[in-house]
C-alpha positions as CSV (number, residue, x, y, z in Angstrom):
1,X,-38.4,80.0,-36.3
2,X,-34.8,79.7,-37.5
3,X,-32.6,78.4,-34.6
4,X,-29.0,79.3,-34.5
5,X,-27.0,77.1,-32.1
6,X,-23.5,77.1,-30.8
7,X,-21.5,74.4,-29.2
8,X,-20.5,75.1,-25.6
9,X,-17.6,73.0,-24.5
10,X,-16.4,72.6,-20.9
11,X,-13.0,71.1,-20.0
12,X,-12.1,70.1,-16.4
13,X,-8.5,69.2,-15.5
14,X,-7.4,67.8,-12.1
15,X,-4.1,68.0,-10.3
16,X,-2.9,64.8,-12.1
17,X,-3.6,66.5,-15.5
18,X,-6.4,64.1,-16.2
19,X,-9.2,65.8,-18.1
20,X,-12.9,65.4,-18.7
21,X,-14.9,67.3,-21.3
22,X,-18.5,67.9,-21.9
23,X,-20.3,69.8,-24.6
24,X,-23.9,71.0,-25.2
25,X,-25.6,72.8,-28.1
26,X,-26.5,76.3,-26.8
27,X,-28.3,79.3,-28.0
28,X,-28.9,82.9,-26.9
29,X,-32.5,83.9,-26.2
30,X,-34.5,86.4,-24.2
31,X,-38.0,85.7,-22.9
32,X,-40.1,88.2,-20.9
33,X,-43.6,89.3,-20.1
34,X,-44.1,93.0,-20.6
35,X,-47.2,95.2,-21.1
36,X,-49.5,92.1,-21.2
37,X,-47.5,90.4,-24.0
38,X,-44.9,87.7,-24.2
39,X,-41.7,88.7,-26.0
40,X,-39.0,86.3,-27.3
41,X,-35.9,88.0,-28.5
42,X,-37.7,91.3,-28.4
43,X,-40.6,90.2,-30.7
44,X,-44.2,89.5,-29.5
45,X,-45.3,85.9,-30.0
46,X,-48.4,83.8,-29.8
47,X,-48.5,80.3,-28.3
48,X,-49.9,77.9,-31.0
49,X,-49.2,74.9,-28.9
50,X,-50.2,71.4,-27.9
51,X,-49.7,69.4,-24.7
52,X,-47.6,66.4,-25.4
53,X,-47.3,63.1,-23.5
54,X,-44.5,60.6,-24.2
55,X,-46.4,57.8,-25.9
56,X,-45.7,55.0,-28.5
57,X,-48.5,52.5,-29.4
58,X,-46.2,49.5,-29.1
59,X,-43.7,50.6,-26.5
60,X,-46.0,52.6,-24.2
61,X,-44.0,55.4,-22.5
62,X,-40.7,54.4,-24.1
63,X,-40.2,56.9,-26.9
64,X,-37.3,56.8,-29.3
65,X,-35.5,59.7,-30.8
66,X,-37.0,58.7,-34.2
67,X,-40.5,59.0,-32.6
68,X,-39.6,62.5,-31.3
69,X,-38.4,63.6,-34.7
70,X,-41.5,62.3,-36.4
71,X,-43.7,64.3,-33.9
72,X,-41.7,67.4,-34.5
73,X,-42.0,67.1,-38.2
74,X,-45.7,66.8,-37.9
75,X,-46.0,69.6,-35.4
76,X,-43.7,72.3,-36.4
77,X,-45.6,72.6,-31.4
78,X,-45.9,70.8,-23.5
79,X,-46.9,67.7,-21.1
80,X,-47.3,67.7,-17.4
81,X,-43.8,66.5,-16.5
82,X,-40.3,67.0,-17.8
83,X,-39.7,64.9,-20.9
84,X,-36.7,62.9,-22.1
85,X,-33.6,65.2,-22.4
86,X,-33.4,64.3,-26.1
87,X,-36.7,66.1,-26.7
88,X,-35.2,69.4,-25.5
89,X,-32.1,69.1,-27.7
90,X,-34.3,68.4,-30.7
91,X,-36.6,71.3,-30.0
92,X,-33.5,73.6,-29.7
93,X,-32.4,72.3,-33.1
94,X,-35.7,72.2,-35.0
95,X,-37.2,75.3,-33.5
96,X,-40.1,74.7,-31.1
97,X,-41.0,76.8,-28.1
98,X,-41.4,74.8,-24.9
99,X,-43.2,75.4,-21.6
100,X,-41.2,73.2,-19.2
101,X,-43.4,71.9,-16.4
102,X,-42.3,70.3,-13.1
103,X,-43.7,66.8,-12.4
104,X,-46.3,67.9,-9.8
105,X,-49.9,67.0,-10.1
106,X,-52.0,66.0,-7.1
107,X,-55.5,67.0,-7.7
108,X,-56.7,63.6,-6.5
109,X,-56.0,64.9,-2.9
110,X,-58.3,67.9,-3.4
111,X,-58.0,71.7,-3.6
112,X,-57.9,74.7,-1.3
113,X,-57.1,73.5,2.3
114,X,-56.8,69.9,1.1
115,X,-54.0,70.6,-1.4
116,X,-50.6,69.2,-0.6
117,X,-49.2,72.6,-1.3
118,X,-50.7,73.7,2.1
119,X,-49.1,70.8,4.0
120,X,-45.6,71.6,5.3
121,X,-44.7,67.9,5.1
122,X,-44.6,68.2,1.3
123,X,-42.9,71.6,1.0
124,X,-39.4,70.1,0.3
125,X,-40.9,67.6,-2.3
126,X,-42.5,70.5,-4.2
127,X,-39.2,72.5,-4.3
128,X,-37.1,69.4,-5.1
129,X,-39.1,68.7,-8.3
130,X,-39.1,72.3,-9.4
131,X,-35.4,72.8,-8.8
132,X,-34.3,69.5,-10.5
133,X,-36.2,70.5,-13.6
134,X,-34.7,73.9,-13.7
135,X,-31.1,72.7,-13.0
136,X,-31.4,70.1,-15.8
137,X,-33.0,72.3,-18.5
138,X,-31.8,75.8,-17.8
139,X,-29.4,75.8,-20.8
140,X,-32.1,74.9,-23.4
141,X,-33.0,78.0,-25.4
142,X,-36.3,76.4,-26.6
143,X,-37.6,76.6,-23.0
144,X,-39.2,80.1,-22.8
145,X,-41.5,79.6,-19.8
146,X,-41.2,77.5,-16.6
147,X,-44.3,75.9,-15.2
148,X,-44.6,74.9,-11.5
149,X,-46.9,71.9,-12.2
150,X,-50.5,71.2,-13.0
151,X,-53.8,70.8,-11.1
152,X,-52.2,70.6,-7.6
153,X,-54.0,73.4,-5.9
154,X,-52.2,76.5,-4.6
155,X,-50.5,77.3,-1.4
156,X,-47.3,78.3,0.4
157,X,-45.2,75.5,-1.3
158,X,-45.9,76.9,-4.8
159,X,-45.3,80.4,-3.7
160,X,-41.9,79.3,-2.3
161,X,-41.2,77.4,-5.6
162,X,-42.0,80.6,-7.5
163,X,-39.7,82.7,-5.4
164,X,-36.9,80.1,-5.8
165,X,-37.3,79.8,-9.5
166,X,-37.3,83.6,-10.1
167,X,-34.1,83.9,-8.0
168,X,-32.4,80.9,-9.8
169,X,-33.4,82.1,-13.3
170,X,-34.7,85.6,-13.8
171,X,-34.6,85.3,-17.6
172,X,-37.8,83.4,-18.0
173,X,-41.4,84.0,-16.9
174,X,-43.0,81.4,-14.6
175,X,-46.6,80.1,-14.9
176,X,-48.8,77.9,-12.8
177,X,-52.4,77.0,-13.7
178,X,-53.8,76.9,-10.2
179,X,-52.2,80.3,-9.5
180,X,-55.2,81.6,-11.5
181,X,-58.8,80.8,-10.7
182,X,-62.2,81.6,-12.2
183,X,-65.7,80.2,-11.7
184,X,-66.1,78.3,-15.0
185,X,-69.8,77.9,-14.3
186,X,-70.2,81.7,-14.2
187,X,-69.1,83.6,-17.3
188,X,-69.4,86.9,-15.4
189,X,-67.3,85.7,-12.4
190,X,-64.1,87.8,-11.7
191,X,-60.7,86.4,-12.4
192,X,-58.4,85.9,-9.4
193,X,-54.6,85.7,-9.8
194,X,-52.4,84.5,-7.0
195,X,-48.7,85.2,-6.4
196,X,-47.3,82.1,-8.1
197,X,-47.7,83.0,-11.8
198,X,-46.4,85.7,-14.2
199,X,-49.1,84.5,-16.8
200,X,-52.8,84.0,-16.7
201,X,-52.9,80.3,-17.6
202,X,-56.3,78.8,-16.9
203,X,-57.6,75.6,-18.6
204,X,-60.7,75.5,-20.7
205,X,-62.1,79.1,-20.2
206,X,-65.0,79.9,-22.5
207,X,-64.6,82.5,-25.2
208,X,-66.7,84.9,-23.2
209,X,-64.4,84.5,-20.2
210,X,-61.4,85.2,-22.4
211,X,-62.9,88.4,-23.7
212,X,-64.0,89.4,-20.2
213,X,-60.4,89.1,-19.1
214,X,-59.5,92.1,-21.3
215,X,-62.0,94.3,-19.3
216,X,-60.7,93.2,-15.8
217,X,-58.5,96.0,-14.5
218,X,-56.7,93.6,-12.2
219,X,-55.4,91.5,-15.0
220,X,-52.1,93.0,-16.3
221,X,-50.6,89.6,-17.4
222,X,-51.1,87.9,-20.8
223,X,-53.4,84.9,-21.1
224,X,-52.0,81.6,-22.3
225,X,-54.4,78.7,-21.8
226,X,-52.5,75.7,-20.4
227,X,-55.2,73.5,-21.9
228,X,-58.0,74.1,-24.3
229,X,-59.8,72.6,-27.3
230,X,-60.1,69.1,-25.7
231,X,-59.4,66.9,-28.7
232,X,-61.0,63.7,-27.6
233,X,-63.0,61.9,-30.3
234,X,-64.9,64.2,-32.7
235,X,-63.6,67.5,-31.4
236,X,-61.8,70.8,-32.0
237,X,-65.1,72.6,-32.3
238,X,-65.1,76.5,-32.4
239,X,-61.3,76.4,-32.7
240,X,-61.3,79.1,-35.4
241,X,-63.5,81.3,-33.2
242,X,-61.0,81.2,-30.4
243,X,-58.2,82.3,-32.7
244,X,-60.3,85.1,-34.2
245,X,-60.4,86.4,-30.6
246,X,-56.6,85.8,-30.0
247,X,-55.7,87.6,-33.3
248,X,-57.8,90.6,-32.3
249,X,-56.1,91.2,-28.9
250,X,-52.5,91.7,-27.8
251,X,-53.2,90.1,-24.4
252,X,-54.8,86.9,-25.5
253,X,-51.8,84.8,-26.6
254,X,-53.3,81.4,-27.4
255,X,-52.7,78.1,-25.6
256,X,-52.0,74.4,-25.8
257,X,-54.5,71.9,-27.2
258,X,-55.1,68.9,-24.9
259,X,-53.4,66.9,-26.3
260,X,-51.1,65.7,-29.1
261,X,-51.5,62.0,-29.6
262,X,-54.1,59.3,-28.7
263,X,-52.6,57.3,-25.9
264,X,-53.7,53.9,-27.0
265,X,-51.7,50.6,-27.2
266,X,-51.6,48.0,-30.0
267,X,-53.4,44.9,-28.8
268,X,-53.8,41.5,-30.5
269,X,-57.4,40.4,-31.0
270,X,-56.7,36.7,-31.5
271,X,-57.8,37.0,-35.1
272,X,-55.6,36.8,-38.2
273,X,-55.6,38.1,-41.7
274,X,-55.3,35.7,-44.7
275,X,-51.6,36.3,-44.9
276,X,-51.2,35.1,-41.2
277,X,-50.5,38.5,-39.7
278,X,-52.4,39.3,-36.5
279,X,-55.4,41.7,-36.4
280,X,-54.5,44.5,-34.1
281,X,-56.7,47.2,-32.4
282,X,-55.7,50.3,-30.5
283,X,-56.8,49.5,-26.9
284,X,-57.7,51.9,-24.2
285,X,-59.3,51.9,-20.7
286,X,-61.3,48.7,-20.2
287,X,-59.9,46.8,-23.2
288,X,-57.7,44.8,-20.8
289,X,-60.7,44.1,-18.5
290,X,-59.1,46.3,-15.8
291,X,-61.3,48.0,-13.2
292,X,-61.4,50.9,-12.6
293,X,-60.5,52.6,-15.9
294,X,-61.0,55.8,-17.7
295,X,-62.4,54.4,-20.9
296,X,-61.3,56.5,-24.0
297,X,-60.3,59.5,-21.8
298,X,-56.6,59.0,-22.8
299,X,-57.6,59.1,-26.5
300,X,-57.8,62.8,-26.8
301,X,-55.0,63.5,-29.3
302,X,-54.9,65.6,-32.4
303,X,-53.4,62.6,-34.2
304,X,-53.9,58.8,-33.9
305,X,-51.5,56.6,-31.9
306,X,-49.6,55.6,-35.1
307,X,-49.3,59.4,-36.0
308,X,-51.7,59.2,-38.9
309,X,-53.2,62.4,-40.0
310,X,-56.8,63.2,-38.8
311,X,-59.3,65.8,-39.8
312,X,-58.5,67.5,-36.5
313,X,-54.9,68.0,-37.5
314,X,-55.8,69.5,-40.8
315,X,-58.1,72.0,-39.0
316,X,-55.4,72.9,-36.4
317,X,-52.8,73.3,-39.1
318,X,-55.0,75.8,-41.1
319,X,-56.0,77.9,-38.0
320,X,-52.4,77.9,-36.8
321,X,-51.0,78.9,-40.2
322,X,-48.4,81.7,-40.0
323,X,-49.3,83.4,-43.3
324,X,-53.0,84.3,-44.1
325,X,-54.4,85.7,-47.4
326,X,-57.8,87.3,-47.6
327,X,-59.8,89.3,-50.1
328,X,-63.3,90.7,-50.3
329,X,-63.2,90.7,-54.1
330,X,-60.4,88.5,-55.5
331,X,-61.6,89.0,-59.1
332,X,-60.6,92.7,-58.6
333,X,-57.0,91.5,-58.4
334,X,-56.3,92.6,-54.8
335,X,-55.7,90.7,-51.6
336,X,-54.2,91.2,-48.2
337,X,-51.3,89.1,-47.0
338,X,-50.9,88.9,-43.2
339,X,-47.5,87.6,-42.1
340,X,-48.0,86.2,-38.6
341,X,-44.4,85.0,-38.2
342,X,-42.4,87.0,-35.6
343,X,-39.0,86.8,-37.4
344,X,-39.5,85.4,-40.9
345,X,-40.4,87.4,-44.0
346,X,-42.8,85.9,-46.5
347,X,-40.0,86.2,-49.1
348,X,-38.4,83.2,-47.5
349,X,-41.1,81.0,-49.2
350,X,-42.3,80.4,-52.7
351,X,-45.9,81.4,-53.4
352,X,-48.1,79.6,-55.9
353,X,-51.7,79.9,-57.1
354,X,-54.3,77.6,-58.7
355,X,-57.6,78.6,-60.3
356,X,-60.5,76.1,-60.0
357,X,-63.6,76.1,-62.2
358,X,-66.3,74.0,-60.6
359,X,-63.6,72.3,-58.6
360,X,-61.4,71.5,-61.6
361,X,-58.0,73.2,-62.1
362,X,-58.0,75.4,-65.2
363,X,-54.9,77.5,-64.6
364,X,-51.9,77.7,-62.2
365,X,-48.6,79.4,-61.7
366,X,-46.1,81.1,-59.5
367,X,-47.2,84.1,-57.6
368,X,-44.7,87.0,-57.7
369,X,-45.4,89.3,-54.8
370,X,-43.4,91.6,-52.5
371,X,-42.0,90.2,-49.3
372,X,-44.1,91.0,-46.3
373,X,-42.2,91.7,-43.1
374,X,-42.9,89.8,-39.9
375,X,-46.1,90.8,-38.0
376,X,-47.2,93.0,-40.9
377,X,-50.1,93.2,-43.4
378,X,-49.7,94.3,-47.0
379,X,-52.2,94.7,-49.8
380,X,-50.8,93.0,-52.9
381,X,-51.8,92.2,-56.5
382,X,-53.2,88.8,-57.2
383,X,-52.1,87.0,-60.4
384,X,-54.3,87.3,-63.5
385,X,-55.2,83.8,-64.6
386,X,-56.0,84.7,-68.2
387,X,-59.0,82.4,-68.2
388,X,-62.4,83.1,-69.9
389,X,-65.0,83.3,-67.2
390,X,-68.0,81.3,-68.2
391,X,-71.5,82.2,-66.9
392,X,-73.0,80.0,-64.3
393,X,-69.6,78.5,-63.3
394,X,-68.0,78.8,-59.8
395,X,-64.4,79.9,-59.6
396,X,-62.0,79.7,-56.6
397,X,-58.4,80.7,-56.4
398,X,-56.2,78.6,-54.1
399,X,-53.0,80.3,-52.9
400,X,-50.2,78.6,-50.9
401,X,-46.7,79.3,-49.5
402,X,-44.2,76.5,-49.8
403,X,-40.7,75.8,-48.6
404,X,-38.1,77.0,-51.1
405,X,-35.5,74.5,-49.9
406,X,-35.2,71.5,-47.7
407,X,-35.4,72.1,-43.9
408,X,-34.7,69.8,-41.0
409,X,-38.4,69.3,-40.5
410,X,-39.7,69.1,-44.1
411,X,-38.6,69.0,-47.7
412,X,-38.7,71.7,-50.3
413,X,-42.3,72.2,-51.7
414,X,-43.9,71.5,-48.3
415,X,-47.0,73.7,-47.9
416,X,-46.6,75.9,-44.8
417,X,-49.8,78.0,-45.4
418,X,-52.7,78.1,-47.8
419,X,-56.0,79.9,-48.3
420,X,-58.9,79.7,-50.8
421,X,-60.4,82.9,-52.2
422,X,-63.7,83.2,-54.0
423,X,-62.7,84.4,-57.4
424,X,-66.0,84.7,-59.2
425,X,-69.4,83.2,-58.7
426,X,-72.0,84.4,-61.1
427,X,-74.6,81.7,-61.1
428,X,-77.5,83.3,-63.0
429,X,-80.8,83.7,-61.2
430,X,-83.5,81.2,-62.2
431,X,-86.2,83.2,-64.1
432,X,-89.5,83.1,-62.4
433,X,-92.3,81.6,-64.5
434,X,-95.9,80.8,-64.0
435,X,-96.5,77.2,-62.9
436,X,-97.0,74.9,-65.8
437,X,-99.7,73.0,-63.9
438,X,-102.2,74.7,-61.7
439,X,-102.0,73.0,-58.3
440,X,-105.1,71.1,-57.1
441,X,-106.0,71.5,-53.4
442,X,-108.2,69.2,-51.4
443,X,-108.9,69.2,-47.6
444,X,-111.0,66.5,-45.9
445,X,-110.5,67.9,-42.4
446,X,-107.8,65.4,-41.6
447,X,-105.4,65.6,-44.5
448,X,-104.5,68.4,-46.9
449,X,-103.5,67.2,-50.4
450,X,-101.7,69.4,-52.9
451,X,-101.1,68.0,-56.5
452,X,-99.5,69.7,-59.5
453,X,-98.3,67.8,-62.5
454,X,-96.3,64.8,-61.4
455,X,-96.0,65.9,-57.8
456,X,-98.4,65.1,-54.9
457,X,-97.9,66.1,-51.3
458,X,-100.1,65.1,-48.3
459,X,-100.1,67.1,-45.0
460,X,-101.6,65.7,-41.8
461,X,-103.5,68.2,-39.6
462,X,-103.2,66.0,-36.5
463,X,-99.4,65.6,-36.6
464,X,-98.7,69.0,-38.1
465,X,-96.4,67.8,-40.9
466,X,-96.0,66.4,-44.4
467,X,-96.6,62.7,-44.3
468,X,-96.5,61.7,-48.0
469,X,-94.6,63.0,-51.1
470,X,-94.8,61.3,-54.5
471,X,-92.9,62.4,-57.6
472,X,-93.7,60.8,-61.0
473,X,-95.7,58.2,-59.1
474,X,-92.8,57.1,-56.9
475,X,-92.8,57.7,-53.1
476,X,-90.1,60.0,-51.8
477,X,-91.1,59.2,-48.2
478,X,-91.8,55.6,-47.2
479,X,-95.6,55.3,-47.2
480,X,-95.4,52.3,-44.8
481,X,-94.2,54.6,-42.0
482,X,-97.1,57.0,-42.3
483,X,-96.8,59.7,-39.6
484,X,-93.4,58.2,-38.5
485,X,-91.9,59.4,-41.8
486,X,-92.9,63.0,-41.0
487,X,-89.9,65.4,-40.6
488,X,-89.6,66.6,-37.0
489,X,-87.3,69.2,-35.4
490,X,-85.0,67.4,-33.0
491,X,-82.9,68.9,-30.2
492,X,-80.8,65.8,-29.7
493,X,-77.8,64.3,-31.6
494,X,-75.6,61.3,-31.1
495,X,-73.3,61.8,-28.1
496,X,-69.5,62.2,-28.7
497,X,-66.8,61.3,-26.2
498,X,-66.6,64.9,-24.9
499,X,-70.3,64.8,-24.1
500,X,-69.9,61.5,-22.2
501,X,-67.1,62.9,-20.0
502,X,-67.8,66.6,-19.6
503,X,-71.6,66.3,-19.0
504,X,-73.6,63.6,-17.3
505,X,-75.5,61.4,-19.7
506,X,-78.3,61.2,-17.1
507,X,-78.5,65.0,-17.1
508,X,-78.9,65.1,-20.9
509,X,-81.5,62.4,-20.9
510,X,-83.2,63.9,-17.8
511,X,-83.9,67.1,-19.7
512,X,-86.2,65.1,-21.9
513,X,-84.6,66.1,-25.2
514,X,-84.8,62.6,-26.5
515,X,-88.5,62.3,-25.6
516,X,-90.1,65.4,-26.9
517,X,-93.9,65.3,-27.4
518,X,-95.1,67.2,-30.4
519,X,-98.2,69.5,-30.4
520,X,-99.8,70.9,-33.5
521,X,-100.6,74.6,-33.5
522,X,-101.9,76.9,-36.1
523,X,-102.3,75.6,-39.7
524,X,-102.7,78.1,-42.6
525,X,-103.5,77.2,-46.2
526,X,-103.3,80.0,-48.8
527,X,-103.7,80.1,-52.6
528,X,-102.1,83.0,-54.4
529,X,-103.4,84.7,-57.5
530,X,-101.0,82.7,-59.7
531,X,-102.4,79.5,-58.3
532,X,-99.4,78.8,-55.9
533,X,-100.5,76.9,-52.8
534,X,-98.7,77.5,-49.4
535,X,-99.3,75.2,-46.5
536,X,-97.9,76.6,-43.2
537,X,-98.0,74.2,-40.1
538,X,-96.8,75.3,-36.7
539,X,-95.7,72.6,-34.1
540,X,-94.1,72.8,-30.7
541,X,-92.1,70.1,-28.8
542,X,-92.0,69.7,-25.1
């Protein structure tokens, strides 16, 4: 959270008094798994992470230091291979935890007995890639966990890599995704942990499976999802629900979103704007007429290729926030501040508040509150806005914590956490009154017509729905469509990218959800003593 680095300098002198020097920024750090938790420098932490590929929309995999700093400033947040050494130095300096992963991924060869980890011919290749990573990055304090690779099966080669890594560096935990297995199609399936991981690090377990882990007596290790919340297209659904579970358990430590940035490339379209500049698009699989391709499957980032903010990023930033404010009754003047930082007190930030009346700011100010220690909750007094509360208006109080001074990754005033509290919402109930017009009801056996004043509604007995609605003589529903305009319950929606890839389109269409046939059931028409008419139509789709 607040890195403190030293310069380590090495001087080598030969027999001719010729010298060579080298220096590296270095920090002191402990990282260990204990009692089902992950501790850094003695404090328990959660992994609010994201998987990061090296990608630039114009230079491809060639990423500059400026690109890296821009990512860090947006994250303030691993990939499936060791990154450019500059990245590690920057993470040391700016303060990001890293899971450093060896460049091993061979799931195309198959799993179980087919995995290369079971083939002695590849044993030295596995160990070579793991050892080179460790030798290169061992002095970076930002690396808190080693990873043996990703989606490459499990076997003797990984178990040997695990043993070697633990003997080379006993100061960090080691994880490996395929060292943990569970039947993802069966939420009641038992977890199985192999020898090659200190952490339970599956990818894409369901919430039910995460919770079940807590009840499995064989699982003594913490859970860190190496991938979750697949961010392709319109995504990051039920993200907050995952973190509600993580915050409620010491053993569920979070995970890394797949992934950080859409891996698309700028491509000229052959068209030009009026000023002569070329029209560019972000191209992905198939846009270069290449076969085979993965379509948009590389566009699964939290942010766009040009690092522009998305709705997904805003959602992640809010759920990942390190200070949370809640209140059951803000107007009473009390709230609970939860400091989720492991090392930083809330007093390191300035707190501010704004009162909104029907969405318009009517008061604001600084919030003076006691500093809350790391990993603690404290009930505090909310500011008194001194505003007259008007009946029938809706009031919300926005609270935020901002940087007090410039930091490497953001300027003073940058919002690090915010919440909105319901201050007062006293919309008066609409008084009940007898209808000004007595409804007129007619039923010719095919259609039920209800009219009252300027409103006329027609219900169809055959299709089991309203088919016409007129107000002040103007149609609300298109009369030309007849029964086609009738509202229907639908069990289908437009497919998003995750649907196209994670489930077969043929399977979705084969279930008939797009071709439901509607059947009219019971129809009840009742007139109350005050003249109110109720039409209840029951339909089923199959």
